[in-house]
C-alpha positions in Angstrom: 42.1 61.7 33.6 41.3 64.6 35.8 38.0 63.4 37.4 37.5 61.3 40.5 37.1 57.5 40.2 33.7 56.2 41.1 34.1 52.4 41.7 31.3 50.0 41.1 32.8 46.7 41.9 35.9 44.5 42.0 36.2 41.3 40.0 38.6 39.0 38.3 39.7 39.9 34.8 37.1 38.9 32.2 37.3 38.6 28.4 33.7 39.1 27.4 32.8 42.7 26.5 30.2 44.7 28.3 27.1 45.6 26.4 27.6 48.3 23.8 26.9 51.9 24.8 26.7 51.1 28.5 26.9 54.2 30.7 27.2 54.5 34.4 27.1 57.2 37.0 27.1 60.8 35.7 26.5 59.3 32.2 30.2 58.1 32.0 31.2 54.8 30.5 32.7 52.1 32.9 36.4 51.5 32.6 38.7 48.9 34.0 41.8 49.3 36.3 43.8 46.1 36.7 45.9 45.8 39.9 47.4 42.6 41.4 45.4 40.5 39.1 42.1 42.0 40.2 39.9 44.4 38.2 38.3 47.6 39.7 35.4 48.7 37.4 34.8 52.6 37.6 33.7 55.6 35.9 35.4 59.0 35.9 33.0 61.6 37.6 33.2 65.3 38.2 34.6 66.5 41.6 31.8 69.1 41.5 29.3 66.4 42.3 31.3 63.6 43.8 33.9 65.3 46.1 33.1 64.7 49.8 31.0 67.9 50.5 28.9 67.9 47.2 28.4 64.1 47.5 27.1 64.4 51.0 24.6 67.1 49.9 23.5 65.1 46.9 22.8 62.0 49.1 20.0 64.1 50.7 18.4 64.6 47.3 16.0 61.8 46.6 15.9 62.3 42.9 19.6 62.6 42.5 20.1 59.5 44.7 17.5 57.5 42.8 19.1 58.2 39.4 22.6 57.5 40.7 21.5 54.2 42.2 19.9 53.2 39.0 23.0 53.9 37.0 25.2 52.2 39.5 22.9 49.0 39.4 22.9 49.2 35.7 26.7 48.7 35.6 26.5 46.0 38.3 23.8 44.1 36.2 25.9 44.2 33.1 29.0 42.8 35.0 26.8 40.0 36.4 26.1 38.8 32.9 29.9 38.4 32.0 31.6 37.8 35.4 31.1 37.5 39.2 31.4 41.0 40.6 31.8 42.1 44.2 29.7 45.2 44.3 31.0 48.2 46.4 28.7 50.6 48.2 27.0 53.3 46.4 29.2 56.4 46.4 32.6 54.6 46.6 34.8 57.4 45.3 38.6 57.9 45.1 40.7 60.8 44.1 42.7 59.0 41.4 44.0 55.6 40.2 46.5 55.4 43.0 43.6 55.6 45.6 41.9 52.7 43.7 45.1 50.6 43.8 45.6 51.3 47.5 42.0 50.1 48.2 42.6 46.9 46.3 45.9 46.2 48.1 44.2 46.8 51.6 41.4 44.4 50.8 43.1 42.1 48.5 42.9 39.0 50.7 39.2 39.6 51.4 38.4 40.2 47.7 40.2 37.0 46.7 38.6 34.8 49.3 35.1 36.2 48.5 35.5 35.9 44.7 36.6 32.3 45.2 33.5 31.5 47.2 31.0 33.3 45.0 32.6 32.5 41.6 29.8 31.3 39.2 27.1 32.0 41.6 24.2 34.6 41.6 21.7 35.8 44.2 17.9 35.3 43.9 15.5 37.2 46.0 12.2 35.7 47.4 9.5 37.6 49.1 6.2 36.2 50.5 3.3 38.4 51.1 0.1 37.5 53.1 -2.7 39.2 51.2 -5.9 40.0 53.2 -9.0 42.1 52.6 -9.3 45.4 54.4 -11.9 43.7 56.8 -9.5 40.9 57.7 -6.5 43.3 58.0 -8.6 45.1 60.6 -10.1 42.3 62.5 -8.9 39.0 61.2 -12.2 38.0 59.6 -15.1 39.9 58.0 -17.4 41.3 60.6 -20.8 39.5 60.9 -23.7 41.6 59.5 -25.5 43.5 62.1 -29.2 42.7 62.7 -31.2 45.8 62.3 -32.8 46.9 65.5 -31.2 44.1 67.5 -29.0 45.3 70.4 -25.7 43.5 71.0 -24.9 42.7 74.6 -21.5 43.3 76.0 -21.0 39.6 76.4 -21.8 39.0 72.7 -19.6 41.8 71.6 -16.6 40.5 73.6 -17.3 37.0 72.3 -17.3 38.1 68.7 -14.1 40.2 69.2 -12.4 37.1 70.8 -13.4 35.0 67.9 -12.1 37.5 65.5 -8.8 37.9 67.3 -8.3 34.0 67.3 -9.1 34.0 63.5 -6.6 36.8 63.0 -3.9 35.0 65.0 -4.5 31.7 63.0 -4.4 33.5 59.8 -0.9 35.0 60.5 0.3 31.8 62.0 -0.6 30.0 58.8 1.3 32.6 56.7 4.4 32.3 58.9 4.3 28.4 58.6 4.0 28.6 54.9 6.9 31.1 54.7 9.0 28.8 57.0 8.3 25.8 54.8 9.1 27.6 51.7 12.4 28.9 53.1 13.4 25.4 54.2 12.7 24.1 50.8 14.7 26.8 49.0 17.6 26.5 51.4 17.9 22.9 50.4 18.4 24.0 46.7 20.8 26.9 47.5 24.3 27.0 48.7 23.6 29.8 51.3 20.8 32.0 52.4 20.2 35.3 54.2 17.0 36.3 56.0 16.4 40.1 55.7 14.0 42.1 57.9 10.4 42.2 56.5 9.7 45.2 54.3 7.7 48.0 55.6 4.5 48.2 53.5 4.3 51.9 53.9 7.8 52.4 52.3 7.8 49.6 49.8 4.2 50.3 48.5 3.8 46.5 48.1 0.4 45.1 48.8 0.0 42.7 51.8 2.1 41.8 54.8 5.7 40.7 54.0 6.3 37.5 55.9 9.5 36.4 54.2 12.2 38.5 52.7 15.2 36.3 51.8 18.1 36.0 49.5 19.6 32.8 48.1 23.0 32.0 46.7 22.6 29.7 43.7 25.1 28.4 41.1 24.3 29.8 37.7 24.2 26.2 36.5 21.2 25.5 38.8 19.4 28.7 38.5 16.8 27.4 36.0 16.0 24.7 38.4 15.7 27.1 41.3 13.3 29.4 39.4 11.1 26.3 38.5 10.9 25.4 42.1 9.7 28.9 43.1 7.3 28.8 40.3 5.8 25.5 41.4 5.5 26.9 44.9 3.5 29.7 43.6 1.0 27.4 42.0 0.8 25.2 45.0 0.1 28.2 47.4 -3.0 29.1 45.4 -4.6 25.8 46.3 -3.0 24.9 49.7 -2.5 28.2 51.4 -4.7 30.9 49.8 -3.9 34.5 50.2 -0.1 34.0 49.9 1.8 35.8 47.1 5.4 34.8 46.2 7.7 37.1 44.3 11.0 36.1 42.8 13.7 38.6 41.7 17.1 38.1 40.2 19.6 37.0 39.2 21.6 39.6 41.1 25.2 40.1 42.0 25.5 38.5 45.4 25.1 41.6 47.5 23.7 39.8 50.5 26.7 37.4 50.6 29.6 39.9 50.4 28.7 42.6 52.9 29.9 40.7 56.0 33.3 39.9 54.4 33.9 43.4 53.1 33.4 45.1 56.5 
């Protein structure tokens, strides 16, 4: 091999084959390097794109970054089907096999401890959005229709605004309470959880205000039960707490539960 080594993840040896025709970053197939009983899954990539200088430049190119992230995630998803991978950061590149082996040796203890803890487990993501109308988003409740030709006193105006502000505050309080109850319920059915910062609606493009953005570590054997629990919550929210939208994603490799141990 003459290219650089782009490493996706570290895992234990696994016997099941990856899906046929799987390609990763730069269109290269993933390969395995076994060292000290651990497996680094990598692709050979050209130095012209992945050496330090060109890689830094590419990371400023949104189209290139999106395509690379999609290819990276595709390999992680394929690994998650057959084993428990510890995903490495996007753009983890080494000059040669020796560099990969050195990385494994330097972090071997952490890798083994984390793999032991996460073996047979996957991550599920749950987001809750409070969906409101444009009028509610602006003032908390639809404005009362104006009466044609009837002036509104300053006192009436202030009273109306005060009422709207209280309604607005109550609406978000109900949303936060719903999200808190859901998180507590899901935590009771998961082995671990992480609360992430709410998503910015402008960046995510998702409708509504994100009031819960959480990840849950769940054994594969209990994943069906966990999904059914979230589905029941979706149905209950329609009747008990209108305006709530619950989104479930996964199963994923346990990204949220390896970061702290790998730093």
